[in-house]
C-alpha positions in Angstrom: 28.0 18.2 -16.1 30.0 15.0 -15.2 27.6 12.0 -13.9 28.6 11.4 -9.7 30.3 7.6 -8.9 27.7 5.4 -7.4 27.7 5.7 -3.3 28.3 2.4 -1.7 28.2 2.4 2.1 30.0 -0.5 3.5 28.7 -1.3 7.3 31.1 -3.9 9.0 33.0 -3.7 12.3 36.1 -6.2 11.2 38.5 -3.9 9.6 39.9 -6.6 7.1 36.6 -7.0 5.3 35.7 -3.5 5.0 39.5 -2.7 3.7 39.3 -5.3 0.7 35.5 -4.3 0.0 36.6 -1.1 -0.2 39.9 -1.9 -2.8 37.5 -3.9 -4.6 34.8 -1.5 -5.0 36.8 1.7 -5.6 38.5 -0.2 -8.2 35.8 -0.6 -10.0 34.8 3.3 -10.2 32.6 3.3 -7.3 32.4 5.7 -4.5 33.0 4.3 -0.9 32.4 5.3 2.6 32.9 3.0 5.7 31.7 2.4 9.0 31.5 -0.6 11.8 28.0 0.1 13.4 24.6 0.3 12.8 24.0 3.6 14.7 26.7 5.5 12.2 25.3 4.0 9.1 22.3 5.7 9.7 23.8 8.7 10.4 26.2 8.4 7.2 23.4 7.7 5.3 21.3 10.7 6.0 24.2 12.5 5.1 26.1 10.5 2.3 22.5 9.4 0.8 24.6 6.5 -1.4 22.8 4.5 -3.8 23.6 1.2 -2.4 24.5 -0.6 1.4 26.5 -3.2 2.1 26.2 -4.4 5.4 27.3 -7.1 8.3 24.6 -8.5 10.7 26.6 -9.2 13.6 28.1 -5.9 15.0 28.1 -3.4 18.4 25.2 -0.9 19.0 22.8 -1.4 16.3 23.3 -5.0 14.5 22.0 -5.2 10.6 18.7 -6.3 11.0 18.1 -3.4 12.8 19.6 -1.3 10.5 17.6 -2.7 7.8 15.0 -2.0 9.8 15.6 1.6 9.9 16.6 2.0 6.5 13.3 0.9 5.7 11.2 3.5 7.3 12.1 6.2 4.8 14.0 4.7 2.0 14.2 1.9 -0.9 17.9 2.0 -1.3 19.5 -1.8 -1.9 20.7 -3.4 0.8 23.0 -6.4 0.2 23.5 -8.0 3.4 27.3 -10.0 4.6 27.4 -12.8 7.6 28.8 -15.8 8.6 25.4 -16.9 9.8 23.9 -19.6 6.9 20.8 -20.2 8.7 17.8 -20.2 6.9 15.7 -18.2 9.3 18.5 -15.5 10.0 18.7 -15.3 6.1 14.7 -14.4 5.9 14.5 -12.2 8.7 17.1 -10.2 7.2 15.2 -10.5 3.6 11.6 -9.6 5.8 13.7 -6.6 7.5 14.4 -5.1 3.9 17.0 -6.6 2.6 17.4 -7.3 -0.9 19.8 -10.1 -1.2 21.9 -12.2 1.4 25.8 -13.2 0.4 27.4 -15.8 3.3 30.6 -15.2 4.6 33.3 -16.2 3.1 32.3 -14.7 -0.5 34.0 -14.5 -3.8 34.8 -10.9 -4.7 33.5 -11.7 -8.5 30.3 -12.8 -6.9 29.9 -9.9 -4.7 30.4 -7.5 -7.6 27.8 -9.5 -9.5 25.1 -8.9 -6.7 25.6 -5.5 -6.2 25.5 -4.4 -10.5 22.4 -6.8 -10.1 20.7 -4.7 -7.3 21.8 -1.2 -8.6 19.9 -2.4 -12.0 16.9 -3.9 -10.4 17.2 -0.1 -8.4 17.6 2.0 -11.4 14.5 0.4 -13.2 12.3 1.3 -10.3 13.1 4.9 -9.9 10.4 6.4 -11.9 7.7 4.2 -9.7 9.4 6.0 -6.7 7.9 9.2 -7.7 4.4 10.0 -7.4 3.0 13.1 -8.4 -0.7 14.1 -8.9 -2.1 17.7 -8.3 -0.2 20.1 -6.4 1.7 17.1 -4.1 5.0 15.2 -5.7 7.2 12.7 -3.7 10.0 11.0 -4.3 9.6 7.5 -1.9 13.5 6.9 -1.8 14.8 10.0 -1.2 11.9 10.6 1.6 11.1 14.2 0.1 7.4 15.6 -0.3 6.5 18.6 -2.1 3.3 20.8 -1.8 3.8 23.1 -4.7 7.4 22.8 -5.1 7.7 23.9 -1.4 8.9 20.9 0.7 7.0 19.4 3.7 8.8 17.5 6.7 6.9 14.4 7.3 7.9 11.7 9.8 8.1 7.9 8.6 4.7 7.3 9.1 3.3 10.5 8.3 4.4 10.2 5.0 3.6 6.1 4.7 0.2 7.8 4.8 0.4 10.7 2.2 2.4 8.1 -0.2 -0.7 5.9 0.1 -3.2 8.9 -0.3 -1.2 9.7 -4.0 -1.6 6.6 -4.9 -5.3 6.6 -4.3 -5.9 10.0 -5.6 -9.7 11.0 -6.0 -11.0 7.0 -4.4 -12.5 6.8 -1.1 -10.1 5.1 1.3 -11.4 3.2 4.4 -10.3 3.0 7.6 -9.9 -1.0 7.5 -7.9 -0.2 3.8 -5.3 1.8 5.6 -5.0 0.2 8.9 -4.3 -3.0 6.4 -1.7 -1.3 3.8 -0.1 1.7 5.9 -0.3 0.1 9.2 0.1 -3.7 7.9 -2.8 -4.8 10.4 -5.0 -6.9 8.6 -7.4 -8.0 11.2 -7.3 -4.9 13.1 -10.5 -2.7 14.0 -9.1 0.6 15.6 -10.1 3.8 13.5 -8.8 6.0 16.3 -5.3 5.4 15.4 -6.1 6.4 12.1 -7.8 9.2 13.0 -4.2 10.3 15.2 -2.3 10.5 12.1 -4.5 12.2 9.6 -5.0 15.1 12.3 -1.4 15.4 12.1 -0.8 14.7 8.6 -3.5 17.9 7.9 -1.5 20.3 10.2 1.1 20.0 7.8 -0.3 20.0 4.3 -3.6 22.1 4.8 -3.8 26.0 4.8 -6.8 25.5 7.3 -6.7 21.9 8.8 -10.3 22.6 10.3 -11.5 22.9 7.0 -9.3 20.6 4.9 -8.9 21.4 1.5 -6.8 18.4 0.0 -8.0 15.5 2.8 -11.3 15.0 3.3 -13.5 12.7 5.8 -16.1 10.6 4.3 -18.4 10.2 7.4 -18.3 6.2 8.7 -16.2 5.3 6.0 -12.8 7.0 5.7 -11.5 9.3 3.6 -10.8 10.9 0.3 -7.7 12.9 -0.7 -8.4 15.4 -3.7 -4.5 17.2 -4.5 -5.9 19.7 -6.2 -5.0 21.1 -9.8 
């Protein structure tokens, strides 16, 4: 079986830019799909599953920053941002919202292609870390896929984050404070009810009997322990 070409999703509302990128990338063996705004990119991502995204920042309907946030809710696919905006704060915002790299327009094609190759190599090195497996549970982080005993379960982004964290800490007690800090990124928060609500939702999807949990067990007054089975 022949391996498929690397897929690159190009997101930009300037036709001349998308045409240049498509021509150059296709000439080098990449499979390219172009769309002109963030909303279309999210839809295309779910349907086409690209290996890398190249996106502008300023676009109608949904810009690049919102797109980065949307993609990062369920995938670690590399994102390369292109923009005429060269301010430091704009670059920092894009990187903190999930972009892997930032190239200022106008750009040299050789430089862009080099950054594409670096992003793809880095993503390739991290594929193994993106697959978590313990007991009856398996998760593919990039594909946003979770399974119990080989059967797929469908989770919201936050349910997925919680299960991934529990799988990484299988057999250990995790406190409410740890979950708030690492899953919700609330370093100084004290709100265990937020955790309890999501745990209840997750149990409905993974437990044979949510009222008597087999996998996600409560440690009274402390937090939870995840036992993924044999």
